[in-house]
C-alpha positions as CSV (number, residue, x, y, z in Angstrom):
1,M,-10.8,15.9,-12.9
2,N,-14.0,16.3,-10.9
3,I,-13.8,16.0,-7.1
4,V,-17.1,16.2,-5.3
5,R,-16.8,17.1,-1.6
6,H,-19.7,17.4,0.9
7,K,-17.5,19.2,3.4
8,P,-14.3,21.4,3.3
9,L,-11.0,19.7,2.7
10,P,-8.8,19.1,5.7
11,L,-5.4,20.8,5.6
12,F,-3.5,17.6,5.1
13,E,-5.6,16.7,2.0
14,I,-5.0,20.1,0.5
15,V,-1.2,19.7,1.1
16,E,-1.2,16.2,-0.3
17,T,-3.1,17.3,-3.4
18,I,-0.7,20.2,-3.9
19,F,2.3,17.9,-3.7
20,Y,0.6,15.3,-5.9
21,F,-0.1,17.8,-8.7
22,N,3.3,19.3,-8.3
23,H,4.9,15.9,-8.6
24,Q,2.9,15.1,-11.7
25,H,3.9,18.4,-13.2
26,H,7.6,17.7,-12.7
27,I,7.2,14.2,-14.1
28,S,5.5,15.5,-17.3
29,S,8.1,18.2,-17.7
30,P,10.8,17.5,-20.3
């Protein structure tokens, strides 16, 4: 996945991204 940003990520976006990928990881886990 390629995410292009012109400025640093706000903290809430970082947290949401972490939770999102963590959620996806748990879903794909058997």
